[in-house]
C-alpha positions as CSV (number, residue, x, y, z in Angstrom):
1,X,-2.9,-2.0,10.6
2,X,-5.8,-1.1,8.4
3,X,-6.0,1.2,5.3
4,X,-8.8,3.4,4.1
5,X,-9.2,2.2,0.4
6,X,-11.1,5.3,-0.9
7,X,-8.3,6.8,-2.9
8,X,-9.0,6.5,-6.6
9,X,-11.8,9.0,-6.5
10,X,-9.5,11.6,-5.0
11,X,-6.7,10.9,-7.4
12,X,-9.0,10.7,-10.5
13,X,-10.7,14.1,-9.7
14,X,-7.3,15.7,-9.2
15,X,-5.9,14.6,-12.5
16,X,-8.8,15.9,-14.5
17,X,-7.9,19.2,-16.2
18,X,-4.2,19.2,-15.4
19,X,-1.4,18.9,-17.9
20,X,-1.5,15.2,-18.1
21,X,-5.1,15.0,-19.4
22,X,-5.5,11.4,-18.2
23,X,-9.3,11.1,-18.5
24,X,-9.4,8.1,-16.2
25,X,-13.2,7.7,-16.2
26,X,-13.1,7.2,-20.0
27,X,-10.2,4.8,-19.7
28,X,-12.1,2.8,-17.1
29,X,-15.2,2.6,-19.2
30,X,-13.6,1.7,-22.5
31,X,-10.7,-0.4,-21.4
32,X,-12.1,-2.2,-18.4
33,X,-12.2,-5.7,-20.0
34,X,-8.7,-5.4,-21.5
35,X,-7.3,-4.2,-18.2
36,X,-9.1,-7.0,-16.3
37,X,-7.7,-9.7,-18.7
38,X,-4.1,-8.4,-18.5
39,X,-3.9,-7.2,-14.9
40,X,-2.3,-10.5,-13.8
41,X,0.9,-9.2,-15.4
42,X,1.1,-6.4,-12.9
43,X,3.0,-6.6,-9.6
44,X,0.1,-5.2,-7.6
45,X,-2.2,-8.0,-8.8
46,X,0.3,-10.7,-8.0
47,X,1.0,-9.3,-4.5
48,X,-2.8,-9.1,-3.9
49,X,-3.4,-12.7,-4.8
50,X,-0.5,-13.8,-2.5
51,X,-2.1,-11.8,0.4
52,X,-5.5,-13.3,-0.3
53,X,-4.2,-16.9,-0.5
54,X,-2.1,-16.6,2.7
55,X,-5.2,-15.5,4.6
56,X,-7.9,-17.7,2.9
57,X,-6.1,-21.0,2.9
58,X,-5.4,-21.2,6.6
59,X,-8.9,-19.8,7.3
60,X,-10.5,-22.6,5.4
61,X,-8.3,-25.5,6.2
62,X,-6.5,-24.9,9.6
63,X,-7.9,-24.8,13.1
64,X,-8.3,-21.4,14.7
65,X,-5.5,-22.0,17.2
66,X,-3.0,-22.8,14.4
67,X,-4.2,-19.7,12.5
68,X,-3.6,-17.6,15.6
69,X,-0.2,-19.1,16.1
70,X,0.8,-18.3,12.5
71,X,-0.3,-14.7,13.0
72,X,1.4,-14.4,16.3
73,X,4.7,-15.8,14.9
74,X,4.6,-13.6,11.8
75,X,3.5,-10.3,13.4
76,X,6.0,-7.5,14.0
77,X,6.8,-7.2,17.7
78,X,8.4,-4.4,19.6
79,X,12.2,-4.3,19.8
80,X,11.8,-5.2,23.5
81,X,8.9,-7.6,23.0
82,X,10.4,-10.4,20.8
83,X,11.2,-8.6,17.6
84,X,12.9,-10.8,14.9
85,X,14.0,-9.5,11.5
86,X,12.0,-12.0,9.5
87,X,8.8,-10.4,10.9
88,X,9.4,-7.3,8.7
89,X,8.6,-9.5,5.6
90,X,6.0,-11.8,7.1
91,X,3.7,-9.3,8.8
92,X,2.7,-7.4,5.6
93,X,1.2,-10.6,4.3
94,X,-0.8,-11.4,7.4
95,X,-4.2,-9.9,8.3
96,X,-6.2,-9.9,11.5
97,X,-9.6,-10.7,10.0
98,X,-11.8,-10.6,6.9
99,X,-12.5,-6.9,7.2
100,X,-8.8,-6.1,7.6
101,X,-8.0,-8.1,4.5
102,X,-10.8,-6.7,2.4
103,X,-10.1,-3.1,3.2
104,X,-6.4,-3.5,2.4
105,X,-7.1,-5.5,-0.8
106,X,-9.6,-2.9,-2.0
107,X,-6.8,-0.4,-1.7
108,X,-4.2,-2.6,-3.4
109,X,-6.5,-4.0,-6.2
110,X,-8.5,-0.9,-6.9
111,X,-7.7,2.5,-5.4
112,X,-3.9,2.9,-5.4
113,X,-2.2,-0.3,-6.6
114,X,-3.1,0.0,-10.3
115,X,-2.2,3.7,-10.6
116,X,1.1,3.4,-8.7
117,X,2.0,0.3,-10.8
118,X,1.4,2.1,-14.1
119,X,3.4,5.1,-13.0
120,X,6.5,3.3,-11.7
121,X,6.4,-0.1,-13.5
122,X,6.6,-3.5,-11.9
123,X,10.2,-3.6,-10.6
124,X,10.1,-0.1,-9.0
125,X,6.6,-0.9,-7.6
126,X,8.0,-4.0,-5.9
127,X,10.9,-2.0,-4.5
128,X,8.6,0.7,-3.2
129,X,6.2,-1.8,-1.7
130,X,8.7,-3.9,0.2
131,X,10.9,-0.9,1.3
132,X,7.8,0.8,2.7
133,X,6.7,-2.4,4.4
134,X,10.1,-2.7,6.1
135,X,10.2,1.0,7.1
136,X,6.7,0.7,8.5
137,X,7.7,-2.4,10.4
138,X,10.8,-0.8,11.9
139,X,9.0,2.3,13.1
140,X,6.3,0.1,14.5
141,X,8.8,-2.1,16.3
142,X,10.5,1.0,17.8
143,X,7.3,2.2,19.5
144,X,5.0,-0.9,19.7
145,X,4.1,-2.1,23.2
146,X,1.5,-4.6,22.1
147,X,2.8,-8.1,22.9
148,X,0.7,-9.6,20.1
149,X,2.5,-7.5,17.5
150,X,1.2,-5.8,14.4
151,X,0.1,-7.3,11.0
152,X,-1.2,-6.1,7.7
153,X,-0.2,-4.6,4.4
154,X,-1.1,-1.1,5.4
155,X,2.4,0.1,5.9
156,X,3.2,-0.9,2.3
157,X,0.0,0.6,1.0
158,X,0.8,3.9,2.7
159,X,4.2,3.6,1.0
160,X,2.4,3.6,-2.4
161,X,0.6,6.8,-1.4
162,X,4.0,8.2,-0.4
163,X,5.4,7.3,-3.8
164,X,2.5,9.0,-5.5
165,X,3.1,12.1,-3.4
166,X,6.8,12.0,-4.4
167,X,5.7,11.9,-8.1
168,X,3.2,14.7,-7.6
169,X,5.9,16.8,-5.8
170,X,8.6,16.1,-8.5
171,X,6.3,17.0,-11.3
172,X,4.7,20.0,-9.5
173,X,1.2,18.5,-9.7
174,X,-0.3,20.5,-6.9
175,X,-3.8,19.3,-7.3
176,X,-2.7,15.7,-7.1
177,X,-0.6,16.5,-4.1
178,X,-3.5,18.2,-2.3
179,X,-5.7,15.1,-2.9
180,X,-3.0,12.8,-1.5
181,X,-2.7,15.0,1.6
182,X,-6.5,14.7,2.1
183,X,-6.2,10.9,1.9
184,X,-3.3,10.8,4.4
185,X,-5.1,13.0,6.9
186,X,-8.2,10.8,6.6
187,X,-6.2,7.7,7.2
188,X,-4.5,9.0,10.3
189,X,-7.8,10.4,11.6
190,X,-9.3,7.0,11.3
191,X,-6.1,5.5,12.8
192,X,-6.4,7.6,15.9
193,X,-10.2,7.2,16.1
194,X,-10.3,3.4,15.9
195,X,-8.5,1.2,18.5
196,X,-5.9,-1.3,17.4
197,X,-4.6,0.5,14.3
198,X,-0.8,0.8,14.1
199,X,-0.3,4.5,13.2
200,X,3.5,4.1,13.5
201,X,3.5,1.5,10.9
202,X,1.5,3.7,8.6
203,X,3.8,6.7,9.2
204,X,6.9,4.6,8.6
205,X,5.5,3.2,5.3
206,X,4.4,6.7,4.1
207,X,7.9,8.1,4.7
208,X,9.6,5.0,3.2
209,X,7.4,5.2,0.1
210,X,8.1,8.9,-0.4
211,X,11.8,8.3,-0.2
212,X,11.8,5.3,-2.5
213,X,9.4,6.9,-5.0
214,X,11.4,10.1,-5.2
215,X,14.7,8.2,-5.6
216,X,13.3,6.2,-8.5
217,X,12.0,9.3,-10.2
218,X,15.2,11.2,-9.6
219,X,17.3,8.3,-10.8
220,X,15.5,8.1,-14.1
221,X,15.3,11.9,-14.6
222,X,12.2,11.1,-16.7
223,X,9.4,11.6,-14.2
224,X,6.7,12.5,-16.7
225,X,7.2,9.4,-18.7
226,X,6.0,7.3,-15.7
227,X,2.4,8.5,-16.1
228,X,0.0,5.7,-17.0
229,X,2.2,3.7,-19.3
230,X,0.3,1.0,-21.2
231,X,0.1,-2.6,-19.9
């Protein structure tokens, strides 16, 4: 699974001029150093570091056949092709190559991870991330007929997009919702255009993220207070 990371520009342009008056460009210019120093406190940053280490350490220190074995054992298989429950949690931390890792980590570190983390907070962010990953893995396993399985954080990342869509829907932010729809269409267009991308994993993650995000916002009944809380 691979994720198109170019999301922040869509989200930023949509927030300008609406009732939240976020002025993200100004915040990025004036607070960049502060954010960089304290980003390690955020769930998205910790998850990203784990993803990078799980890929980089075997790539540097283990033979290729062992790397391949780890990926094969950890990937989500189809229900009729060797599916095991633990794969729902291992596959989101494995990647098929450097480009796969970099594209997903750009999305997590830069385009959607920081914004979603600020909106929902660390605990809810983790709940959304893992629930989306599991939903993506289950839908993938239901339709997957690739014996090598599916790996990648894309299902969880699409879940973050789904959670942002739930927030935009709940707060009636039509411009934000329109931008999210553009991003989703773009990702699925790329998914159907490029061989080897697990669109079912993306779809399952998107649906799971929307459900989890809407539940957390409804549960708090304070949707607007989620917006860009300070670190």
